[in-house]
C-alpha positions as CSV (number, residue, x, y, z in Angstrom):
1,M,-29.9,-1.8,-0.6
2,E,-28.5,-3.3,-3.7
3,L,-26.7,-1.3,-6.3
4,R,-26.6,-2.0,-10.0
5,P,-23.4,-3.9,-11.0
6,E,-22.1,-0.9,-12.9
7,L,-22.3,1.2,-9.7
8,C,-20.3,-1.2,-7.6
9,P,-16.5,-1.0,-7.4
10,P,-14.6,-3.7,-9.3
11,V,-13.8,-6.8,-7.4
12,V,-10.0,-7.1,-6.7
13,G,-8.7,-10.5,-6.1
14,P,-6.4,-11.5,-3.2
15,Q,-3.4,-11.9,-5.5
16,R,-3.7,-8.4,-6.9
17,I,-4.1,-7.0,-3.4
18,A,-0.9,-8.8,-2.4
19,E,0.9,-7.4,-5.5
20,L,-0.2,-3.9,-4.6
21,C,0.8,-4.2,-1.0
22,T,4.2,-5.5,-2.0
23,A,4.6,-2.5,-4.4
24,I,3.6,-0.1,-1.7
25,E,6.0,-1.6,0.8
26,T,8.8,-1.6,-1.7
27,I,8.3,2.1,-2.5
28,A,7.9,3.0,1.2
29,G,11.2,1.1,1.9
30,L,13.0,3.1,-0.8
31,L,11.8,6.3,0.6
32,E,12.6,5.4,4.2
33,R,16.2,4.6,3.2
34,G,16.4,7.9,1.4
35,E,16.7,6.3,-2.0
36,S,14.9,7.6,-5.1
37,A,11.5,6.1,-5.6
38,D,10.4,8.3,-8.5
39,A,10.5,5.5,-11.1
40,A,8.7,3.1,-8.8
41,I,6.0,5.6,-8.0
42,A,5.6,6.5,-11.7
43,G,5.2,2.8,-12.5
44,F,2.7,2.3,-9.7
45,N,0.7,5.3,-10.9
46,A,0.8,4.2,-14.5
47,E,-0.3,0.6,-13.6
48,T,-3.1,1.7,-11.2
49,G,-4.3,4.9,-13.0
50,H,-3.6,7.1,-10.0
51,D,-1.4,10.1,-9.3
52,Y,0.0,9.3,-5.8
53,T,3.0,11.2,-4.4
54,A,5.8,9.9,-2.1
55,D,3.8,11.1,1.0
56,Y,1.1,8.6,0.2
57,F,3.5,5.7,0.4
58,L,5.1,6.9,3.6
59,T,1.8,7.2,5.3
60,Y,-0.2,4.3,3.7
61,W,-0.2,1.8,6.6
62,K,-0.8,4.5,9.2
63,S,-3.9,5.7,7.3
64,R,-5.1,2.1,6.8
65,N,-4.7,1.3,10.4
66,S,-6.7,4.4,11.5
67,R,-9.6,3.5,9.1
68,T,-9.7,-0.2,10.2
69,S,-9.1,-2.1,13.3
70,R,-6.8,-4.4,11.5
71,S,-3.1,-4.0,11.9
72,R,-0.5,-4.0,9.2
73,P,-0.1,-7.5,7.7
74,P,3.1,-9.3,8.7
75,D,6.0,-9.1,6.4
76,P,6.5,-12.5,4.8
77,H,10.2,-12.1,5.2
78,G,10.0,-11.3,8.9
79,R,11.2,-7.7,8.6
80,R,9.6,-4.8,10.5
81,S,9.2,-1.4,9.0
82,R,10.9,1.4,10.9
83,T,7.6,3.3,10.8
84,S,5.5,0.5,12.4
85,P,5.7,-0.1,16.2
86,A,6.9,-3.4,17.4
87,T,4.2,-5.7,18.6
88,S,4.5,-8.0,21.6
C-alpha cells in the first residue's frame, strides 16, 4: 500500500538524527548528574515542536531498545552511560 506524500512522515536525514541523539544524550547526562536540564529541555522542545519532560530523556534509550532489536549506538567519545548495561 502506498500513501500519498502528504500522509507520509517527513524524511529526516542522518545528520539531523545524529544531532537529536546528541541533544538527547546531553540532556540525559545532565539529569543523571543531578544538574538542571530545564533550559536544554526547553530548547529541545522549542526546536522540535514537542513538549517532552525530563522523564522522557532519562528513559529514551530504554524505550528505543524495547521497540527495536538494535542496541544503543556507541558513544563516539567512548563513554558509557550509567543507565546502559556494559556489553562484552
